[in-house]
C-alpha positions in Angstrom: -50.8 -37.8 -70.3 -49.8 -34.5 -68.7 -47.4 -34.5 -65.8 -49.0 -33.0 -62.8 -46.8 -31.5 -60.1 -47.7 -29.7 -56.9 -47.5 -25.9 -57.0 -44.4 -24.3 -55.5 -46.2 -23.1 -52.4 -47.6 -26.5 -51.4 -46.6 -28.4 -48.3 -45.1 -31.0 -50.5 -42.6 -28.4 -51.9 -41.7 -27.3 -48.4 -41.0 -30.9 -47.4 -39.0 -31.4 -50.6 -36.9 -28.4 -49.9 -36.1 -29.6 -46.4 -35.2 -33.1 -47.5 -33.1 -31.8 -50.3 -31.3 -29.5 -47.9 -30.5 -32.5 -45.7 -29.7 -35.1 -48.4 -28.4 -33.1 -51.3 -25.3 -32.8 -49.2 -24.9 -36.5 -48.4 -21.4 -36.3 -49.9 -21.0 -32.6 -49.9 -23.0 -31.5 -46.8 -23.4 -28.1 -45.6 -25.8 -26.7 -43.0 -23.3 -24.2 -41.3 -23.8 -22.4 -38.1 -21.7 -20.6 -35.6 -20.1 -17.3 -34.8 -17.2 -15.6 -36.5 -15.1 -12.5 -35.9 -14.6 -9.9 -38.6 -11.2 -11.2 -39.3 -12.5 -14.7 -40.1 -10.5 -16.5 -37.3 -13.6 -18.4 -36.3 -15.8 -20.4 -38.6 -19.0 -22.0 -37.4 -21.1 -24.5 -39.2 -24.4 -26.2 -38.4 -25.3 -29.8 -39.2 -28.7 -31.3 -39.0 -27.7 -34.6 -37.3 -25.4 -35.6 -34.5 -22.3 -37.5 -35.6 -22.9 -41.2 -35.0 -19.3 -41.9 -33.8 -15.7 -40.9 -34.3 -14.5 -44.5 -34.3 -12.7 -44.9 -37.7 -14.8 -48.0 -38.4 -18.0 -46.1 -38.1 -17.3 -42.8 -39.8 -19.8 -41.8 -42.5 -19.8 -39.4 -45.4 -22.1 -36.4 -45.3 -22.5 -33.6 -42.8 -20.6 -35.5 -40.1 -17.5 -35.3 -42.3 -17.1 -31.6 -41.3 -16.3 -32.8 -37.8 -14.2 -36.0 -38.3 -12.4 -34.7 -41.3 -11.1 -31.8 -39.2 -9.9 -34.2 -36.5 -8.4 -37.0 -38.6 -5.7 -37.0 -41.3 -6.4 -39.0 -44.3 -3.8 -40.7 -46.4 -4.8 -38.8 -49.5 -6.8 -35.6 -50.0 -9.4 -34.7 -52.6 -9.0 -31.0 -53.2 -11.7 -28.5 -54.0 -11.3 -29.2 -57.7 -11.9 -32.9 -57.2 -8.3 -33.9 -57.8 -6.3 -36.3 -55.6 -3.5 -34.7 -53.6 -0.9 -35.9 -51.1 -2.3 -36.1 -47.5 -0.6 -38.0 -44.7 1.0 -39.9 -47.5 3.4 -37.5 -49.4 3.4 -39.8 -52.4 1.9 -43.0 -53.8 2.7 -45.4 -56.6 1.1 -48.4 -58.1 2.8 -51.4 -59.5 2.5 -52.0 -63.3 -0.3 -54.5 -62.7 -2.1 -52.1 -60.3 -2.2 -54.8 -57.6 0.4 -53.2 -55.3 0.0 -49.7 -53.9 3.0 -48.2 -52.1 2.5 -45.1 -49.9 5.3 -43.0 -48.5 4.3 -41.1 -45.3 5.3 -37.6 -44.3 8.0 -37.2 -41.6 7.4 -35.4 -38.3 3.7 -36.0 -38.0 2.3 -36.6 -34.5 -0.9 -37.4 -32.8 -2.4 -34.9 -30.4 -0.8 -36.8 -27.6 2.7 -36.4 -29.1 3.0 -40.0 -30.4 4.5 -40.4 -33.8 2.3 -41.1 -36.8 4.0 -44.0 -38.5 3.3 -47.0 -40.8 2.3 -49.1 -37.8 -0.5 -46.6 -37.0 -1.7 -46.7 -40.6 -1.7 -50.5 -40.7 -3.5 -50.7 -37.4 -6.3 -48.4 -38.6 -6.7 -49.9 -42.1 -6.7 -53.5 -40.7 -9.3 -52.5 -38.1 -11.6 -50.8 -40.7 -11.4 -53.7 -43.2 -12.1 -56.4 -40.6 -14.8 -54.6 -38.6 -18.4 -54.4 -39.8 -19.2 -50.8 -40.6 -19.8 -48.3 -43.4 -16.2 -48.3 -44.6 -15.4 -52.0 -44.7 -16.6 -52.4 -48.2 -14.3 -49.5 -49.4 -11.3 -51.6 -48.4 -12.7 -54.9 -49.7 -10.0 -55.1 -52.4 -7.2 -54.8 -49.8 -5.8 -58.3 -49.2 -3.0 -57.3 -46.8 -1.2 -54.2 -45.4 2.6 -54.4 -45.0 5.0 -52.0 -43.3 8.6 -52.4 -44.7 9.7 -49.4 -42.6 8.3 -46.7 -40.4 7.5 -44.4 -43.4 6.3 -47.0 -45.9 2.9 -48.7 -46.2 2.2 -51.3 -48.9 -1.3 -52.5 -49.8 -1.6 -55.8 -51.7 -4.7 -56.3 -53.9 -5.9 -59.5 -55.5 -7.3 -57.4 -58.3 -7.1 -53.7 -59.3 -9.5 -51.3 -57.6 -10.0 -48.0 -59.5 -11.8 -46.4 -56.5 -9.2 -47.3 -53.8 -7.2 -44.0 -54.0 -10.4 -42.0 -53.7 -11.5 -44.2 -50.7 -8.2 -43.4 -49.0 -9.1 -39.7 -49.2 -12.3 -40.4 -47.3 -13.3 -42.2 -44.1 -11.5 -45.4 -45.2 -8.2 -43.5 -45.3 -8.1 -42.0 -41.8 -5.3 -42.6 -39.3 -6.1 -43.4 -35.7 -3.8 -43.8 -32.7 -3.1 -47.5 -32.2 -3.0 -47.1 -28.5 -6.6 -45.9 -28.3 -8.3 -47.3 -31.4 -10.4 -49.8 -29.4 -10.8 -47.6 -26.3 -14.3 -46.4 -25.3 -13.1 -42.7 -25.6 -12.6 -43.0 -29.4 -16.3 -42.8 -30.2 -16.6 -39.3 -28.6 -13.0 -38.0 -28.1 -10.5 -39.7 -30.4 -6.8 -39.3 -30.4 -6.0 -38.0 -33.9 -3.3 -36.2 -36.0 -5.5 -33.9 -38.1 -5.5 -30.1 -38.3 -7.9 -29.7 -35.3 -8.4 -31.2 -31.9 -11.7 -31.4 -30.0 -12.1 -28.8 -27.3 -13.8 -31.1 -24.7 -14.5 -28.2 -22.3 -16.6 -26.4 -24.9 -18.0 -29.4 -26.7 -21.4 -30.8 -25.8 -22.0 -34.1 -27.6 -25.1 -33.9 -29.8 -25.2 -30.1 -29.6 -21.9 -28.3 -30.4 -18.4 -29.5 -31.4 -15.7 -26.9 -30.9 -12.4 -27.5 -32.7 -9.1 -25.8 -32.0 -6.4 -25.6 -34.7 -3.1 -27.4 -34.2 -0.4 -24.8 -34.8 2.1 -27.5 -35.6 0.0 -29.1 -38.3 1.9 -29.8 -41.5 -0.6 -28.1 -43.8 -1.8 -25.3 -41.5 -2.2 -22.8 -44.4 -5.1 -24.8 -45.7 -7.0 -24.2 -42.5 -7.1 -20.4 -41.8 -9.6 -20.6 -39.0 -8.2 -21.0 -35.5 -11.5 -22.1 -34.1 -14.3 -24.0 -35.8 -17.7 -24.4 -34.1 -20.0 -27.1 -35.6 -23.5 -26.9 -34.1 -26.3 -29.5 -34.5 -29.4 -27.5 -35.6 -32.0 -29.9 -36.9 -34.5 -27.2 -37.9 -33.7 -25.4 -41.1 -35.5 -22.2 -40.2 -33.7 -22.0 -36.9 -30.3 -22.3 -38.7 -31.3 -19.6 -41.2 -32.4 -17.3 -38.3 -29.1 -17.9 -36.6 -27.4 -16.9 -39.9 -29.4 -13.7 -40.1 -28.9 -12.8 -36.4 -25.1 -13.1 -36.7 -24.8 -16.2 -34.6 -23.3 -18.0 -37.6 -21.2 -16.7 -40.5 -21.8 -19.3 -43.3 -24.6 -21.6 -44.2 -26.4 -23.5 -46.9 -29.8 -22.0 -47.6 -32.9 -22.7 -49.6 -33.4 -21.0 -53.0 -36.3 -19.0 -51.6 -34.0 -17.4 -49.0 -31.0 -16.7 -51.3 -32.3 -13.4 -52.7 -33.2 -12.0 -49.3 -29.8 -12.9 -47.8 -28.0 -11.4 -50.8 -29.9 -8.1 -50.3 -28.9 -8.2 -46.7 -25.2 -8.1 -47.6 -24.4 -11.8 -47.6 -22.3 -13.3 -50.5 -24.4 -16.0 -52.0 -22.9 -18.7 -54.2 -24.8 -21.3 -56.1 -23.4 -24.8 -56.7 -25.5 -26.3 -59.4 -25.1 -30.0 -58.6 -24.3 -31.6 -55.3 -26.7 -34.6 -55.4 -28.8 -36.6 -57.8 -32.4 -37.8 -57.7 -32.4 -41.2 -59.4 -34.7 -44.1 -60.0 -32.5 -47.2 -59.7 -34.0 -49.8 -62.0 -32.4 -52.5 -59.9 -34.0 -55.7 -61.1 -32.6 -55.6 -64.6 -32.9 -59.4 -65.0 -36.6 -59.3 -64.2 -36.3 -61.7 -61.2 -38.9 -59.9 -59.1 -40.5 -57.6 -61.8 -40.3 -59.4 -65.1 -40.9 -56.2 -67.3 -37.6 -54.6 -66.1 -35.7 -57.3 -68.0 -36.8 -55.6 -71.3 -34.7 -52.6 -72.2 -37.8 -51.1 -73.9 -39.5 -51.0 -70.5 -36.5 -49.3 -68.9 -36.3 -46.8 -71.7 -40.1 -46.1 -71.4 -39.6 -45.3 -67.7 -36.9 -42.8 -68.7 -39.3 -41.1 -71.0 -42.0 -40.7 -68.4 -40.5 -37.7 -66.6 -40.7 -34.1 -67.5 -37.4 -33.3 -65.9 -37.4 -29.6 -66.8 -40.8 -29.1 -65.1 -39.7 -31.1 -62.0 -36.6 -28.9 -61.6 -38.6 -25.7 -62.1 -41.6 -26.6 -59.8 -40.3 -29.0 -57.2 -36.7 -27.7 -56.9 -37.6 -24.2 -57.8 -34.7 -24.0 -60.2 -32.1 -25.0 -57.7 -30.8 -27.9 -59.7 -30.8 -29.2 -63.3 -32.3 -32.0 -65.3 -30.2 -35.0 -65.9 -30.3 -38.4 -67.5 -27.0 -39.5 -66.0 -25.7 -39.9 -62.4 -22.0 -38.8 -62.7 -21.0 -35.5 -61.4 -21.3 -32.8 -64.2 -17.9 -31.5 -63.0 -16.3 -34.9 -63.5 -14.5 -36.3 -66.6 -16.9 -39.1 -67.1 -19.9 -36.8 -67.6 -21.1 -36.3 -71.1 -23.6 -33.5 -71.7 -24.8 -35.1 -74.9 -26.3 -38.0 -72.9 -28.8 -35.7 -71.4 -30.6 -35.7 -74.7 -31.0 -39.5 -74.9 -34.6 -39.6 -73.7 -37.2 -37.0 -74.4 -40.2 -36.5 -72.2 -42.8 -38.4 -74.3 -45.5 -40.4 -72.5 -47.1 -41.5 -75.7 -43.9 -42.9 -77.1 -43.2 -44.5 -73.7 -46.6 -46.3 -73.8 -45.9 -47.5 -77.3 -42.6 -49.0 -76.1 -44.5 -50.8 -73.3 -46.9 -52.1 -75.8 -44.1 -53.4 -78.0 -42.6 -55.1 -75.0 -45.9 -56.9 -74.3 -47.3 -54.6 -71.6 -50.1 -52.6 -73.3 -51.9 -52.2 -70.0 -48.7 -51.4 -68.1 -47.9 -53.2 -64.8 -47.7 -52.7 -61.0 -44.6 -52.1 -58.9 -44.1 -51.7 -55.2 -41.4 -49.1 -54.2 -40.0 -48.4 -50.7 -41.2 -45.2 -49.1 -38.2 -43.7 -47.3 -37.6 -40.4 -45.5 -36.1 -38.8 -48.6 -38.6 -40.2 -51.1 -41.8 -38.8 -49.5 -41.6 -35.3 -51.1 -41.2 -36.8 -54.5 -43.6 -39.8 -54.3 -46.6 -37.9 -55.8 -44.7 -36.8 -58.8 -43.1 -40.2 -59.4 -46.5 -41.9 -59.0 -48.2 -39.6 -61.5 -45.4 -39.7 -64.0 -45.4 -43.5 -64.1 -49.2 -43.7 -64.0 -49.3 -41.5 -67.2 -47.6 -44.4 -69.1 -49.5 -47.2 -67.4 -47.2 -48.1 -64.5 -49.0 -48.2 -61.1 -46.9 -47.5 -58.1 -47.6 -48.7 -54.6 -45.4 -47.1 -51.9 -44.5 -49.3 -48.9 -43.3 -47.5 -45.8 -39.9 -48.6 -44.5 -38.9 -47.5 -40.9 -35.6 -45.7 -40.9 -34.0 -48.4 -38.8 -34.9 -51.0 -41.4 -33.6 -49.1 -44.5 -30.4 -51.0 -45.0 -32.0 -54.4 -44.6 -35.0 -53.5 -46.8 -32.9 -52.1 -49.6 -30.6 -55.1 -49.7 -33.4 -57.6 -49.5 -34.0 -57.7 -53.2 -37.6 -57.1 -52.5 -37.9 -53.8 -54.3 -37.2 -53.8 -58.1 -37.2 -50.0 -58.4 -35.9 -47.6 -55.8 -35.7 -43.9 -55.8 -32.5 -42.5 -54.3 -31.5 -38.9 -53.5 -27.9 -38.9 -52.6 -24.7 -36.9 -52.8 -22.5 -37.0 -55.8 -19.1 -38.7 -55.6 -16.0 -39.2 -57.8 -16.5 -41.1 -61.1 -14.6 -44.3 -59.8 -16.6 -44.4 -56.6 -19.9 -43.6 -58.2 -19.6 -46.2 -60.9 -18.4 -48.8 -58.4 -21.3 -48.2 -56.1 -23.9 -48.1 -58.9 -22.7 -50.7 -61.4 -20.2 -53.2 -59.8 -21.9 -56.5 -58.9 -21.3 -55.8 -55.2 -22.1 -52.1 -55.4 -24.6 -50.7 -52.9 -26.8 -49.4 -55.7 -26.6 -52.6 -57.7 -28.7 -54.6 -55.2 -29.6 -57.4 -57.7 -26.0 -57.8 -58.8 -26.7 -56.9 -62.5 -23.8 -57.8 -64.9 -23.2 -57.3 -68.6 -20.1 -58.6 -70.4 -19.5 -55.2 -72.1 -19.9 -53.3 -68.9 -17.7 -55.7 -67.0 -14.9 -55.3 -69.5 -15.1 -51.5 -69.2 -15.2 -51.6 -65.4 -12.1 -53.9 -65.4 -10.3 -51.6 -67.8 -11.1 -48.5 -65.7 -9.9 -50.3 -62.5 -6.6 -51.1 -64.1 -5.8 -47.5 -65.0 -3.8 -45.9 -62.2 -3.6 -42.5 -64.0 -7.0 -40.8 -63.7 -6.5 -38.9 -66.9 -6.1 -42.2 -68.8 -9.2 -43.6 -67.2 -11.4 -40.6 -68.1 -12.5 -41.9 -71.5 -13.3 -45.3 -70.1 -15.6 -43.7 -67.5 -17.3 -41.8 -70.3 -17.9 -45.1 -72.0 -19.3 -46.7 -68.8 -21.6 -43.7 -68.4 -22.8 -44.0 -72.0 -23.4 -47.7 -71.7 -25.5 -47.4 -68.6 -27.5 -44.4 -69.9 -28.2 -45.9 -73.3 -29.1 -49.3 -71.8 -31.3 -47.6 -69.2 -29.8 -49.2 -66.1 -31.3 -46.3 -64.2 -33.7 -43.4 -64.7 -31.9 -40.3 -63.3 -34.2 -37.3 -63.1 -32.4 -34.3 -61.6 -29.4 -32.9 -59.9 -29.9 -30.9 -56.7 -28.1 -27.6 -56.3 -27.0 -25.8 -53.1 -26.9 -22.1 -52.2 -24.1 -21.0 -49.8 -24.5 -17.7 -47.9 -21.4 -16.3 -46.2 -20.8 -13.2 -44.2 -18.1 -10.7 -44.9 -14.7 -12.2 -44.1 -15.7 -15.7 -45.1 -15.7 -17.2 -48.5 -17.0 -20.5 -49.8 -14.4 -22.0 -52.2 -16.3 -25.0 -53.6 -17.8 -25.3 -57.0 -19.2 -28.8 -57.0 -16.1 -30.4 -58.4 -15.4 -32.0 -55.0 -18.1 -33.7 -52.9 -16.0 -33.9 -49.7 -17.4 -31.9 -46.8 -14.3 -30.3 -45.4 -13.3 -27.1 -43.7 -10.9 -26.6 -46.7 -14.0 -25.5 -48.6 -13.9 -22.2 -46.7 -11.4 -19.4 -46.8 -10.9 -15.9 -45.4 -11.7 -13.0 -47.6 -11.0 -9.3 -47.3 
């Protein structure tokens, strides 16, 4: 019955650390690289993958956000404390029924070409995103129409309330592109934008380094103290750390094993305890493909199969924390008491399986993805200890999306970045959510989700998100295992401002220190 985990020096641990470094930052990414003067006027970051495109319809969260979020304005902004703030829209207001959202734009904003940023530009971008297949189309699915009563006013009409929409408008779904060039070929590599930085084409090499120059006429220049930002693509983690040590870069996320050495070398090291979650999505809750999952006793048994403390200690080497919930621990929907819902108890788990009619356990096929491989042995052994036999089926990266939406896999392990409570609950539990692949519903949960969506004041919605969180934990909709932490190392003159409250990868997370 004992959980067996590879020792910290194993190849499996090294692989886990590398994958965690890449994917723990899926919403709050961070592999910085570059060069900086002592005055902090230059910030350089390294990312592990090349941005796929700067076309607003194809922007994605994660490490790429450091680049496009520096080029584009977004209608709203999520600050470093996770709170919504005015962006290109200086104010916003919902109607009483939460089905009409009115945004008032700032005056005097211009694109890098000198053209005015007005409501027509916002409408053109929003309409293109919501009608073009891509990663952001779903985020605007609740928008029925975009109206422009005047040059400074944008009105979004919704057939039903959408509690995540404001947060979406602070992300890739809320960028503003130049209508004259939105569909031009250049937009994928060198877009016309209105954000705090412009792309220095002379110094930029696509796929290698992106050099950004600050716009001195930007409306919120004070939030961006760095005149130059260099974002390098360095796929190898060791190479990025060596660049940090040699002085080529001035800030970077590092593995826990390197944090102490860098601190001794004079770097400031800051630990953010939770930036991503490792979670078994028990997707087939109606038992359509795997009948046992329809029984709550089976889902609870799976939750009791994991020694979360030991996994964090040995696999993550302490850079994280155990969890039985998926909401950000810095968010208002998080409830520390829920982390004591399921104790690690294989014997009790086997008893629950027997009560549910599965004394000999059962078999399940799970998809083997790039980010699951370092954890597969532990997941397999943990579930085997209660009688559940796992078979891993390799899925090529190019087939990930189709495989995960095929309803072929009843249980899927995900390692992904944290997000705001409204977005996280929508993705995970709404019938059309990306992590609710089988479209699970429950009358009580539906009522709670509808109530949360109708609350336009985040403070008033907080208690409802706690109730949603409690319902999904106690009904074992998932089996969360751990949060992944991140260590940030910065040289003198640079400071990392984030604390995990916000999951947006933005240059606003960095400041100049004395």
